C-alpha positions as CSV (number, residue, x, y, z in Angstrom):
1,M,101.0,110.6,87.3
2,T,102.1,111.6,83.8
3,A,100.4,110.4,80.6
4,A,103.3,108.1,79.9
5,A,103.2,106.4,83.2
6,T,99.4,106.2,82.9
7,A,99.7,104.4,79.6
8,A,102.2,102.0,81.1
9,L,99.8,101.2,83.8
10,L,96.9,100.5,81.4
11,T,98.8,98.5,78.7
12,L,101.7,96.5,80.2
13,A,101.4,93.2,81.9
14,A,100.7,93.2,85.6
15,C,103.0,91.2,88.0
16,G,105.4,90.3,85.2
17,G,108.0,87.9,86.3
18,S,111.2,86.8,84.5
19,G,114.6,85.3,85.3
20,D,115.3,82.1,87.1
21,D,117.1,80.8,90.2
22,G,120.5,81.7,88.8
23,G,119.3,85.1,87.8
24,E,119.6,86.6,84.3
25,S,120.7,90.0,83.2
26,A,117.7,92.1,81.9
27,D,117.3,95.4,80.3
28,A,115.9,97.9,82.8
29,S,115.1,100.7,80.3
30,G,112.8,103.0,82.4
31,G,112.8,106.8,82.2
32,A,116.6,107.2,82.2
33,G,116.6,110.2,79.9
34,A,114.0,112.1,82.2
35,V,115.7,111.3,85.5
36,Q,118.0,114.2,86.7
37,A,120.0,113.6,89.9
38,E,123.2,115.1,91.1
39,F,126.3,113.1,92.0
40,S,126.9,112.7,95.7
41,Q,130.6,112.3,96.6
42,E,129.6,111.3,100.2
43,A,127.5,108.4,99.0
44,A,130.0,107.3,96.3
45,D,132.8,107.3,98.9
46,L,130.7,104.8,101.0
47,L,130.7,102.1,98.2
48,P,133.0,99.2,98.7
49,Q,136.4,99.7,97.0
50,A,135.8,96.9,94.6
51,I,132.7,98.6,93.2
52,Q,134.5,102.1,93.1
53,D,137.4,100.4,91.1
54,S,135.1,98.6,88.6
55,G,132.6,101.4,88.3
56,T,129.8,98.8,88.2
57,M,127.4,97.3,90.6
58,T,124.5,94.9,90.2
59,W,120.9,95.2,91.5
60,T,118.4,92.3,91.7
61,A,114.7,92.0,92.3
62,A,111.9,89.7,91.3
63,P,110.2,91.8,88.6
64,K,106.7,92.9,89.6
65,P,104.7,96.3,89.1
66,P,105.0,99.1,89.8
67,F,108.8,98.4,90.5
68,Y,109.4,96.6,87.2
69,V,106.9,96.4,84.3
70,D,108.0,94.0,81.6
71,G,107.5,95.4,78.1
72,E,108.7,94.9,74.6
73,D,111.8,97.1,75.0
74,G,112.8,95.8,78.4
75,F,111.5,96.9,82.0
76,T,109.9,100.3,82.8
77,G,108.7,101.3,86.3
78,L,110.0,102.8,89.5
79,G,112.9,100.4,89.6
80,P,114.6,101.4,86.4
81,D,113.9,105.1,87.2
82,L,115.5,104.7,90.5
83,Q,118.5,102.7,88.8
84,A,118.9,105.7,86.4
85,A,118.9,108.2,89.2
86,M,121.3,106.2,91.3
87,E,123.8,105.8,88.6
88,Q,124.0,109.6,88.6
89,V,124.1,109.9,92.5
90,L,126.9,107.2,92.8
91,G,128.7,107.7,89.7
92,V,128.8,104.0,88.7
93,D,126.9,101.8,86.2
94,I,124.3,99.7,87.6
95,E,123.3,96.3,86.0
96,F,119.8,94.7,86.8
97,Q,119.5,91.1,87.4
98,A,116.1,89.6,87.3
99,T,115.2,86.7,89.7
100,D,112.1,85.0,90.5
101,G,111.4,85.3,94.1
102,L,112.8,86.2,97.5
103,N,114.7,82.9,98.0
104,S,116.7,83.6,94.6
105,V,117.2,87.2,95.8
106,L,118.8,86.0,99.0
107,L,121.0,83.5,97.1
108,S,122.2,86.2,94.7
109,L,123.3,88.5,97.6
110,Q,124.9,85.6,99.5
111,S,126.8,84.3,96.4
112,G,128.0,87.8,95.4
113,R,126.0,87.7,92.1
114,A,124.2,90.8,93.2
115,D,125.1,93.7,95.4
116,F,121.7,95.2,96.3
117,F,118.1,94.2,96.3
118,V,116.0,97.1,95.3
119,G,112.6,95.7,96.0
120,G,111.0,95.8,99.4
121,V,111.0,93.4,102.3
122,R,109.8,93.9,105.8
123,A,112.5,95.2,108.2
124,T,112.9,92.9,111.1
125,P,115.7,92.2,113.7
126,E,116.1,88.6,112.5
127,R,116.6,89.8,108.8
128,Q,119.1,92.3,110.0
129,Q,121.3,89.7,111.3
130,D,122.4,88.5,107.8
131,F,121.6,91.5,105.7
132,D,121.8,95.3,105.9
133,L,118.3,96.8,105.3
134,V,117.7,100.3,103.9
135,G,114.3,101.6,104.7
136,W,113.0,103.6,101.7
137,L,109.3,103.3,101.5
138,T,106.4,102.3,103.6
139,V,103.6,100.0,102.7
140,G,100.0,99.1,104.0
141,P,98.3,95.8,103.6
142,S,95.4,95.2,101.2
143,Y,93.5,92.2,99.8
144,L,92.7,91.7,96.2
145,I,89.4,89.9,95.6
146,P,87.2,89.1,92.6
147,A,84.8,91.8,91.8
148,E,81.9,89.7,91.9
149,R,82.5,89.0,95.6
150,A,82.8,92.7,96.6
151,D,79.4,92.7,98.3
152,E,80.3,89.7,100.4
153,L,83.9,90.6,101.2
154,T,84.0,94.4,102.3
155,E,86.6,94.1,105.4
156,P,89.6,91.9,106.2
157,G,87.5,90.1,108.9
158,D,85.2,88.7,106.1
159,L,88.1,86.6,104.9
160,C,87.8,84.4,108.0
161,G,87.2,80.8,106.9
162,L,88.7,81.4,103.4
163,T,92.1,81.0,101.8
164,V,94.4,84.1,101.4
165,A,97.4,83.9,99.0
166,Y,100.5,86.0,99.5
167,E,104.0,86.3,98.2
168,E,106.2,84.2,100.4
169,G,108.7,86.3,102.4
170,S,107.0,89.6,101.6
171,S,105.9,92.2,104.1
172,M,102.4,90.9,103.7
173,E,103.3,87.7,105.5
174,S,103.0,89.3,108.9
175,F,99.6,90.7,108.2
176,V,98.1,87.5,106.9
177,T,99.5,85.7,109.9
178,A,98.1,88.3,112.2
179,L,94.6,88.1,110.4
180,A,94.7,84.2,110.7
181,E,95.3,84.6,114.5
182,D,92.3,86.9,114.8
183,C,90.2,84.5,112.9
184,A,91.2,81.5,115.0
185,G,88.5,80.1,117.1
186,G,85.8,82.4,115.6
187,S,82.4,81.5,114.4
188,D,83.4,82.1,110.7
189,G,86.2,79.5,110.8
190,E,89.9,79.7,110.5
191,L,91.8,81.6,107.7
192,T,94.2,79.4,105.5
193,P,97.4,81.2,104.5
194,L,98.7,80.1,101.1
195,P,102.3,81.3,100.4
196,L,103.2,81.4,96.7
197,T,105.3,83.6,94.3
198,A,103.6,86.9,93.4
199,D,102.3,85.8,90.2
200,G,101.2,82.4,91.7
201,A,99.2,84.3,94.3
202,R,97.3,86.3,91.8
203,L,96.6,83.4,89.6
204,A,95.4,81.5,92.6
205,V,92.7,84.0,93.0
206,D,91.8,83.8,89.3
207,S,91.6,80.0,89.5
208,G,89.6,79.8,92.7
209,R,92.4,78.2,94.6
210,A,92.5,81.3,96.8
211,D,89.8,83.8,97.8
212,A,92.1,86.8,98.0
213,F,95.6,87.8,97.3
214,A,97.3,89.8,100.1
215,A,99.6,92.6,98.7
216,N,100.6,96.0,99.5
217,E,97.9,98.6,98.4
218,S,100.0,100.0,95.6
219,D,100.4,96.4,94.0
220,S,96.8,95.8,94.4
221,R,95.7,99.0,92.9
222,Y,98.1,98.5,89.9
223,I,96.6,95.0,89.3
224,Q,93.1,96.5,89.6
225,L,94.1,99.1,87.0
226,Q,95.4,96.5,84.6
227,R,92.3,94.5,84.7
228,E,89.4,97.0,85.0
229,G,86.3,95.6,86.5
230,R,87.8,92.2,87.5
231,Y,89.0,92.9,91.0
232,E,88.0,95.0,94.0
233,V,90.5,96.0,96.8
234,I,90.0,95.6,100.5
235,V,92.3,97.9,102.4
236,E,93.4,97.2,106.0
237,D,93.6,100.2,108.2
238,T,96.3,99.4,110.7
239,G,96.8,102.8,111.9
240,T,100.5,102.6,111.0
241,S,102.6,101.7,108.0
242,D,105.3,99.4,108.0
243,L,108.9,100.4,106.8
244,T,110.1,98.2,103.9
245,A,113.6,98.0,102.7
246,G,116.1,97.3,100.1
247,M,118.8,94.8,101.1
248,S,122.5,94.0,100.9
249,L,124.8,91.6,102.5
250,A,125.6,92.5,106.2
251,G,128.8,94.2,106.5
252,S,129.5,94.6,102.8
253,G,129.3,98.4,103.0
254,V,126.8,98.5,100.2
255,G,124.0,99.2,102.6
256,E,125.7,102.3,104.0
257,A,126.1,103.6,100.5
258,M,122.6,103.0,99.4
259,A,121.1,104.6,102.4
260,A,123.2,107.7,101.8
261,A,122.2,107.6,98.1
262,F,118.5,107.4,98.9
263,Q,118.9,110.2,101.2
264,A,120.5,112.2,98.5
265,L,117.6,111.6,96.3
266,I,115.3,112.6,99.0
267,D,117.1,115.8,99.6
268,Q,117.4,116.7,95.9
269,G,113.6,116.2,95.5
270,V,114.1,113.3,92.9
271,Y,112.7,110.7,95.2
272,E,109.5,112.6,95.6
273,E,109.2,113.2,91.8
274,L,109.7,109.5,91.1
275,M,107.4,108.1,93.9
276,T,104.7,110.5,92.6
277,E,105.1,109.5,89.1
278,W,104.4,105.9,89.9
279,N,101.5,106.7,92.2
280,L,103.4,105.9,95.4
281,A,103.4,109.3,97.1
282,D,101.6,107.9,100.0
283,S,104.4,105.4,100.6
284,M,107.1,108.0,100.8
285,V,109.6,108.4,103.7
286,D,111.1,111.5,105.1
287,E,114.5,109.9,105.4
288,S,116.4,106.8,104.4
289,V,117.4,104.7,107.5
290,L,119.9,101.9,107.6
291,N,118.8,98.9,109.7
292,P,115.7,100.5,111.0
293,A,114.2,97.4,112.9
C-alpha cells in the first residue's frame, strides 16, 4: 500500500456513512489523477443507449471503508478510484450517489435514480431474479471484538451464547446464520444475530449491545487500523471465499457493460493495482462474471 493510502487508513473516519433514503449526490474524489485505464469500445458498446447518448451514468453505495472513506474534500477509497478508471474504460462520466443501506440501494436501482451498485452483495439465485450481479471480488468472514476480550474469544465457536451484529443484507448474513445454527442446542447457548446498518453494528459492539461485529475481513482490518488497540479480529476459515458482486436492475443492460468493463480493468492490470493499493489483493478475482450464482 502506498504512503498516501496508509495515511488515509490511519487518519480518516472508519465506517463513514452519509446520504439518506432518497440518496444525495456526493463528491467521490479518490485518486482520479493517478488512475490510468484504457478505453474499451467493447464495454462501451454494451451500455444502454440512453447512457451512451447522455454520456453519464450513476453509481450508488452506502459509504463505508475501504470502498468509500469520507474526508474533508469528499470520498476517497477503492470506490472513487474504480469510478475514475471506469470513466476511462467506458468513456462516460460517472456520478456517485450515497445511500444509507442496502434497502436504499435497492430502491435507487428499482426507481432508476441509480444505474449500478458498486459495493458488494452476496451473489444468490434469488437476488439474480431481480438484479444482474457482477462478481468482482471475493470476501471471507470475520468477527470484530473488543480487544479486552481477545483471550476469551479466539474462534467463531466462542461466540455461541453471545450477540453478533452484522450489516443487514450483506454477505455476512449467511455466515452469521450458519454460525447460529452450529451453536443451536449446544452447551454454550444460542447465538443471537443482530441485523443493523454497518455503522450501527460497530457501535453496538462499542456500547455492549453486541459482543461482536461480523464483517468481511477487509472491513474488520480497516476498522482495527483506525482504532489501534481497541479491537481484535477473529477470522473464520471456511476453506472457500464467497464471490460478491456489484448490482444493476435485471435486463437493463448495465450489468453486461459493467462485467465487460471490470474484465477490461483486469486485463489491463489496473484492477490488480487498485485492489493492492487498498489492501484487498487477497480478495481479487481472475475474471469478472455476470450472474455467477
